[in-house]
N, C-alpha and C positions, 0 to 999 in steps of 0.2 A: 965337286965331287959327290957321288951316289950316296943318299942314304936311302934306305928300304922302304921307311915311311914318307916319302914324299907323296905318293899315291893318293895318303888322304888329303894333300892340298888341292890335288886337282880333281879329287872327287866331291870337295866340299865346295869349289868352285860350281862345277856342273850340277851336283843333284846334292844343296846346302838342306833341303827339308824331308829329303827321301830318307826313310828307315833304312839304316846299319846294322843296327843290333835289336835285337827282340829278346827279351828273357823271361818268357811268359811265365815263370815260379815266383817272379815276384813283380808282374805285371807292366814291366818297364819297357820302353821303346827310347831307342837313341838314334838321332838322325845324323846324318855326316858332319852337321854341323856341333853337336852336341857331342859329338865323338872325337874329333878335334879339340875342341874346347877342354874336356877333359884330359886328353892326352898331353896338353902344352900347358896344363896347371899343374898336373901330377910330374913332368919334365921340370918344371920350375922348382915344385918343392922338393925334388930330389937333389937339384942344384942348390938350394938354400940347405940342406943338410949336408951339405959337402960330397955329393956324388958327382965323380967328373967321369969326361971318356975314358973310356977302357975301364971302370971300376966293376965289381961284380955284384947284384944285387940279384938275391935268390928270391923267388915267389914260389910260396906255398899255401894256396889256395886251392877251394875246390872251381869246378868248371861254372863262371860267372862273368860278368860285363868288367869287373875291376881284374881279374886275368888278365884277360886282353888289352885294356887300357893300359896294365901294367906292362905288358910287354912292348906295346908301340912307345909308351914313354921313354922307356928306359933304351930304346932303340934309338930313339930321336932325339936323345941330349948324348947319344954316343956312347952308352955304358953297355955291359954286357949281361943278358938274362941269364938265370939259372934255375929253370922251371923244376919244381919237385912234387914229384906225387902225395895228396894227401893221406895216401894210406901206408906211405912210409913210415916208419917208428924215430924214436930219438938216434938210435945207433946208427941208421941210414942217412937220416938229416944231418945229424952231427958231420957225418963223411963228406957229405955232396958241400957241406958249407965250409969246412976247413979244406978240401981239396983244391974248391973253385976258389978260396980266397976271398970268398962274397963277405963284404963290411955291412950289408944292409939285406934284412929280410921283410918282406912284405906278406903278409898272414890276417889270418881273422883269429876271433877271440878264442874258438877251440882250437885252432894250431898252436897260438901262442901259450894257453894253459898247459895243452896236454904233452907239447913236446918245444919248445923253444923256452917258456919259462926257466925248463927244467937243464939246459945247456948254456945257454947265456953267459953265467958264472963261469964256465968253463973256457969260452972263446974270447978274449981279449980284444981281439980284432972286431967283431962283431958291434959296432958302433951305433945303427941306426936297427930299430923295432915297429916298423909301420903297421899300423892295425887296422882294418877294413871292419867297420860297422859303426852301430852306435853308441857303443861304450869307451867310456874313456879308462883307460887300465892303468892311466897313473905313471909314476917316476919311472924313465926306463925305455917308455914307449912315445910313439909319437901317431896321434890320428891321423888315418885319410883324411877325413873332411878337413884338419887343417892346412893340408898341402894342397886341398883344392881350392883353398882362397888365394893361392899364389897366381900370378900373373896368366891369361889366354894367350899370349904370344909367345911363341918359341919357333924360334927359326930352327930346322934341322941340320946337326952337326954335320960339318964335312965329313965324310966317310969316306975310305977307298974300297972297291969290290972286296977285297982279301981283309980288310979290317974284322975282326970277332965282331959276331954281337952275340951270340949265344953258346952255351956250353949244355949240350942237351946228354943227360948221366945215361946209360945203359942199366939195364936191368941187373947186371954185375952177376949172369949165369955161371963164370969163370972165376970169380974172385971178387972184388969190392968193383961198385960200380965204377965206370970210366968215364969221365966229359969228352963227349964228341963235339970237335970243334965247328960251329957254323958261322959263316961271315955274311955279311950284307949282300954280299954278290950270290953266295948260295941262297938265299931266299928269293931275290929277285928272279933265278933261274928257276927256281920249285916253284912259284907262284905262276909264272909265265908258263911253264910246261905244264902246269893241274890245267891253267884257263883253257889252253890249247885243247887237251884232252878230252875236257869235258865239253869244252864248247860255249865257256859260258859269258855272259855279257849281263847289263844291269837290270833285266827284267828277271835274272835268275834268283830262286829263295833256296837257300841251303840249311837242312834241318842237321842240325851236328848232337851228336852226343859224345864222341869220341872226349877222356879226359883233356883237358888243357893245358896240362902238362906235358903231353904227349905229342910227339912231331903229327898226330894226325889233325891237329888244330891247323894245319896248314890248308884244308879245304876249304877251313870259313874263310880264311884268311884271302885265300885266292878269289873266294867269291867276294870279298869286299874290295877286294884289287878291282875286280871287273864293273864295281858298282851295284853289285847286287845288294842283297840281304841275308844275314846269318842270323839264323834261330838257335840259342843257345839252350839246349838241356842240360840242368844240372847231372844228371844222371839218368839212364835208360829205363823206360817204361812204357811199354807196350800199349797200354789203352791211351796214355797221354802222346805218344809218339804218332800213332794214326792220327785221333784229333788235331795235333797241332799240322801235321802234314795236311789235314784238310783245311783247317781252319787258315794257315796262314800260304794256302795254293802253293806249296814247296815243292820246287823241280828237280832239285838234288838231295838225295838221303845220303847219310850216314848208315853204316848196318856191320854186321858180323856173320858169320856163318850161320850159330845160332839163331839170329833174328828172321833172317831168310826161311830159315827150318821151318821156324814157329809160324812164320805168314804163310808160308806154301800149308801148310798142314792147318790153317783156321778155316773155319767155316766158311761159307761163301758169303761175299759182302765186304768182307776186307779191300778187295782193289777197287771200292767206291772211294775208300777214302785217300787213295794213290791216283788219283785220276791226273791230276797237274804233273806227276813224275816223270822226268825224261832221261834219267840216270840214277845208278844207285853206285855209293862209292863200298864195296865192301873189302876189311881187314883184319887183322886180329886172327888170322888163321885160315887154312886151305879150304876151300869152297867145294864141293864136293861138284861134280858136272850137273849130276840127275837134280841138285836143289835149285840150281841155277837156272837150266832148261825146264824147270817146272815153276819159277818164281815167273821166268820172260811169259 
């Protein structure tokens, strides 16, 4: 039966030492072999904590490699991801954790001290709090590093196309956020469609700044599915965006209408940073036709 993460096994076989993830903010590079190793270790670590197939795990992290590793590890062991944007506050996170029935949260020190620490006494169902980072925050938490000491061997859980793998919470513009249900089949169809639309292959490099708690992370995952490289920006910064596009020879860029508007109105020479780009993904709002035409 299918499990969405099995493409990692295939790519690790064919491209073991090829760069899968690059995180310039910390100078980190992960090959496909590195990525699968960490995914398997975290998946086994979650199992050690008692997380089982169908259990919900909330990811409350900024955009970073650990966020993507968490997605893959949860899916691989048959769990259900519940991504939560780091801009959300205590009441919103409380609703998401309670409504999703998440028993485990993966966060960092800031997320723990600012939000999770305040709500954990109110939620008896919250069994595991996993902390990404160098500090040991003591009783009631589990360090990310300790989970990565688990076995690097983990066979992907048998899952059906219709098996739930993610609850993606809406913005809640008409009330409380609602969890949209995504399955392994949904993700397989999404990355196949995106790969086909963009013409992705193993030579592609995607520079992405969309929040990884948002479904926009799919463009980076689609690039990985094709055997390419995903450059993760923690947040958008125009100077870093241009420099990284040139440095890593990006072929696919994430963008938003204000970003394209800024590029169009920048001094001559900006295009020199984008010589390798073949396609731009634009989201987050309507794109005026004139801006797109001027950009092209």
